[in-house]
N, C-alpha and C positions, 0 to 999 in steps of 0.2 A: 461479413465485412464487405464482400464483393457486391452484395445486394445494396447495401447502404451507399457505397461509392457510386454504383450505377444510378441509383435514385438521385444522388446529388448532381451527377453529371447531366442527367436528363432534365432536372429542375433548372440547372444553370442554362441549358440550351433553350428551354421554354421561356425563361426570363429574357434571354438575349433576343430571341425572335420577337417576343412581345414588345421589347424596347425598340427594335427596328420598326415595327408596325406603328407604334405610337409616335416615334420621331418623324416618320414619313407623313403621317396624318397631320401632325402639327405644322410641318412645312407647307402642306397643301392648303390648310385652313387660312394661312397668311395671304393667300392669293384670292381676293374676293371675286374677281371676274376672270376665270381662266381664258387665255387666248390660244392655248394649245392643249392637245390631249395629254401632253406631258405635265400639265398643271393640274389635271384632275387628281383627286385623292385616290381614286381607284378606277381601273378599267378592266374590261373583259375583251378577250379576243373573239371576234365573231367569225373570222376567216383568216387563214394563213396560206399565202400563195408564193411558192418559191419560183423565181424567174428561171425558166429553163436555159435561156441563152447566157445568163449572167448568174452563175451559181451563188455568189455571196449576197445577191439582192433578193429581198423578200418583201412582199406587200402584206400589210397587216390591216385588216378592217377591225376597228375597235369601237366600243361604246362605253359610256359612263353609266353604270348600273342604276345610279340614283336618278338619272335623267336619260332613259333609254333612247329618247328621240335625238340626243346628241351623239353623233358618231363622227369618226374621222378615219381617213385612210393614210397610213404611214408607209413610206418606202424607206426601208432600212438596209444597211449593208452589214452583214456578219463577217467575221474573219474568214478568210479563205481556208477551206478544209475543216471548218467548225461545224461538223454534222450534229454534235450534241445540242447546240442552241436551236437548230431547226427542229430537232426531235422534241425538245422541251416545249417550244412554241406550239407545235402541233398537239402535244399532249394537253397543254393548258387550254387550248382552244376546244378540244374534244371534251374536256372535263369542266368547262366553264369556270376555270380557276379565277380567283380574284387576284389582280396584279397591281403592284405599286410601281408607277413609273417615276424615274428620277433622272434629272439632268446630271451628267457627270462632269467634273472639273469646271463647274460654273457654266456649263452649257456651251463651252468652246467647241468648235468643230462639229457640233451637232451630236456629241457623244451622249448616249443614254444607257440606262440600265432598267430592265424590267425584272422585278423580283416577285415571285409568287408569295402572296401574303401568308403568314403563319408558317413560313418555310425559309430556308436559306438558299433555295434554288434561284439562280440569277442568269440572265442573258444580257450580255453587253453587245451594243451595236452602235452604228453611226446613223443618225437620222439624215437622209438625203433630202426628202421633201415631205410635206404634210398637207393634206387637203381635208378641211373639215371645220372644226368648231369656230374658228375666227373668221370664217368666210360666209 
């Protein structure tokens, strides 16, 4: 009985994660010409640099795996004392994880979410500035 319950829970989790990935991809396909790295269907972190003088500020060098020549630099602010997000970003960078970027709350205040694809791991941040694809 426990094994069947465990399999059902695991299957439900896989379906949920698959639905999240499919929904994120459908939203991105609707943007024919991305003007921001946040409009890309997928991105990889090439480099994560925490600002020593400003602990919640992190520089992210990202690229679009389908078009590796397209890259962007994002300056994001994490919540103060949020060491978990910086650790996740560093792990994702080292493991070349595929990430799904999403604007949160309609893009107000530059809020964003980076979610590791095929996972429920997420990092919430505020986009301060972006240098890259639209320039």
